[in-house]
C-alpha positions as CSV (number, residue, x, y, z in Angstrom):
1,M,-87.6,-64.9,73.3
2,K,-85.7,-62.1,71.7
3,L,-82.3,-61.0,73.1
4,S,-81.0,-57.5,72.6
5,A,-77.7,-56.9,70.9
6,L,-76.3,-55.7,74.2
7,A,-77.3,-59.0,75.9
8,L,-75.5,-60.9,73.1
9,C,-72.3,-58.7,73.4
10,I,-71.8,-59.0,77.1
11,P,-70.7,-62.6,77.1
12,L,-68.4,-61.9,74.2
13,L,-66.8,-59.0,76.0
14,A,-66.3,-61.2,79.1
15,L,-64.4,-63.8,77.0
16,G,-61.8,-61.2,76.2
17,Q,-61.1,-60.4,79.8
18,T,-59.1,-63.0,81.5
19,A,-58.3,-62.7,85.2
20,Q,-54.6,-63.0,85.8
21,A,-53.1,-63.6,89.2
22,A,-50.7,-61.0,90.5
23,P,-47.0,-62.1,90.6
24,D,-45.8,-63.5,93.8
25,F,-44.7,-60.7,96.2
26,A,-41.5,-62.6,97.2
27,Q,-40.5,-62.6,93.5
28,V,-41.3,-58.9,93.1
29,N,-39.4,-58.1,96.3
30,D,-36.3,-59.9,95.0
31,I,-36.5,-57.8,91.8
32,L,-37.0,-54.6,93.7
33,T,-34.1,-55.5,95.9
34,K,-31.6,-56.5,93.2
35,N,-32.4,-53.4,91.1
36,A,-32.0,-51.0,94.0
37,C,-35.6,-49.8,93.7
38,L,-36.0,-50.0,97.4
39,A,-33.4,-47.3,97.9
40,C,-36.1,-44.8,96.8
41,H,-39.4,-46.6,97.2
42,A,-41.1,-48.7,99.8
43,V,-44.3,-50.7,99.5
44,D,-46.4,-48.9,102.0
45,K,-44.7,-45.5,102.7
46,K,-43.0,-42.7,100.8
47,V,-39.3,-42.7,100.9
48,I,-37.7,-40.5,98.2
49,G,-40.2,-41.6,95.7
50,P,-43.8,-42.7,96.2
51,A,-44.9,-45.9,98.0
52,Y,-45.8,-48.7,95.6
53,D,-49.2,-48.7,97.1
54,E,-49.6,-45.1,96.0
55,V,-48.4,-45.9,92.5
56,A,-50.9,-48.8,92.2
57,A,-53.7,-46.7,93.5
58,K,-53.0,-43.8,91.1
59,H,-53.0,-46.1,88.1
60,K,-55.9,-48.3,89.2
61,G,-58.4,-48.9,86.4
62,Q,-56.3,-47.1,83.7
63,A,-56.3,-49.0,80.5
64,D,-52.8,-47.7,79.7
65,A,-51.3,-48.2,83.2
66,A,-48.9,-51.0,82.1
67,A,-47.5,-49.0,79.3
68,I,-47.1,-45.8,81.4
69,L,-45.4,-47.7,84.3
70,T,-43.1,-49.6,82.0
71,K,-42.0,-46.3,80.3
72,H,-41.4,-44.6,83.7
73,I,-39.2,-47.5,84.9
74,K,-37.2,-47.7,81.7
75,E,-36.9,-44.0,80.9
76,G,-37.5,-42.3,84.2
77,S,-40.0,-39.6,84.9
78,S,-40.6,-36.3,86.6
79,G,-43.4,-34.3,88.0
80,N,-45.8,-37.3,88.6
81,Y,-45.4,-37.5,92.4
82,G,-43.6,-34.3,93.2
83,P,-40.5,-32.4,92.2
84,I,-37.9,-35.2,92.6
85,P,-37.4,-36.9,89.3
86,M,-37.1,-40.7,89.0
87,P,-34.0,-41.6,87.0
88,P,-34.2,-44.3,84.3
89,N,-33.5,-47.8,85.5
90,V,-31.3,-49.1,82.7
91,G,-30.2,-52.2,84.5
92,I,-33.5,-53.9,85.0
93,S,-34.5,-56.6,82.5
94,D,-37.6,-56.3,80.4
95,A,-38.9,-59.5,82.1
96,D,-38.4,-58.0,85.5
97,I,-40.1,-54.8,84.5
98,K,-43.1,-56.8,83.2
99,T,-43.3,-58.7,86.5
100,V,-43.2,-55.5,88.6
101,V,-45.7,-53.7,86.4
102,E,-48.1,-56.7,86.5
103,W,-47.8,-56.5,90.3
104,L,-48.5,-52.8,90.4
105,V,-51.4,-53.1,88.0
106,A,-52.9,-55.8,90.3
107,G,-52.8,-53.3,93.2
108,A,-49.4,-54.2,94.7
109,P,-50.7,-57.1,96.8
110,R,-48.6,-58.7,99.5
């Protein structure tokens, strides 16, 4: 039996993709609370900024979503969800940003 090159590559591609569980929402909520993120955002509704559900949906399936979201949190952004700019959040640790971004990329599950 002869296998095509594609049939041989598919299992190899699957090895490079590991499923990772989303961070625990309680942990993420603590991070959002202690860094005042919830003053402008809510999980499921627009406040001043977009809902986290909306952010997760906008970046779903984007290969560079984690890098984009990390940059927006660290440096701020404008024009992505309307005219109100998001200021940089200089007080949040890199570890906490990573946790929040992993949660968003996973779809902001609760």
